N, C-alpha and C positions, 0 to 999 in steps of 0.2 A: 503494500500500500504506499509506503513511504517513497519507493522508488517511483511509482505511477504519479504521486503529487509532485515530486522533483523534476520529472519529465514534463509534466505539464506547465510547470513554471517556466522551465528552460525553453519550451516551444512557445507558449502563448504570451509571454511577457514581451519579447522582441517583436513579435507579432502586433501586439496591441500598440506598442510605440510606433511602429512603422505606419500602422493604419492610422493613428493620430496625426502624425507628421505629414502623410499624404492628404489626410482630410483638410488640415490648415492649408497646404499648398493649393489644393483643388478650391478651397474657399477663396483664396487670394485670386486666383486664375479666373474665377467666376465673376469677379467684380470688372474684368476688361470689357469695355462697351463691345457689344455685338457678338464678336467672334469668341469671347470668353465663355458666355452662357453654353455654347455648343461644345466647345473644348472640355469645359468642366464636366459636362454631361458625358462626354465619351470616355474621360479619364475616371470618373466615378464609375461607370458601367465596367471599366477594366479592371479597376482596384476591386469592385466587388466580386467578379468572376475570377480574379487571379488570386486574392487573398482570402476573402470572407467565405465564399462556398467551399473550398478545400479544406479551410481551417475549421468549418462547422462539421464537415464529413469526418475529418481526423478526430476532432473532438468526441463526436459520437461514438466513433469505432473504440477509440481508447476508453471512454467511459463504460462502454458495455463490457469490454474485455477486463476492465478492473472490477466491475460488479461481478463476473463470473470468476474472478480470482486468477485470470490469465495474465501472466506479466509480458508486456509486449514491449520490445525494445526498439525503438525507431533507430534508423541510422543517423550517426553523427550527433542527434540530440539525446539517445540514450546513453552514449558516453559522457557526455557533459553532465548529465543527470547523475550518473555514478559518481563522478568527480565532486559534484555538489554534495552528494549524500556522504562522501569521505571527509568533506571539509566540516559539515555541520554537525555530523553523529558523533554522540560522545564515544569514546573509545571503550570497547569492553574489557573488562579485568579478566586475566586468566585465572582459571580455578586453581585453587590453592595458594594464591598470593595474597 
């Protein structure tokens, strides 16, 4: 369970930041007279289908797998999640010490 939570943080925190930055940029572009409205609409559609839709599909898949008790390790993200867990997890004491 801790691995699933760490993997979720490693995957979705940067996606959320990227989405927020792109949202601000698209909002600024939308203020350009005439053409800005159309360019912003196109960019918003592209962001939606490139970032949001895949993120929701991955999120649902990982949530279902975590509920079933199956540990899914995503490429790249899973390795960073393991490193995060090693950093923040308390060290286990050996038996007999």
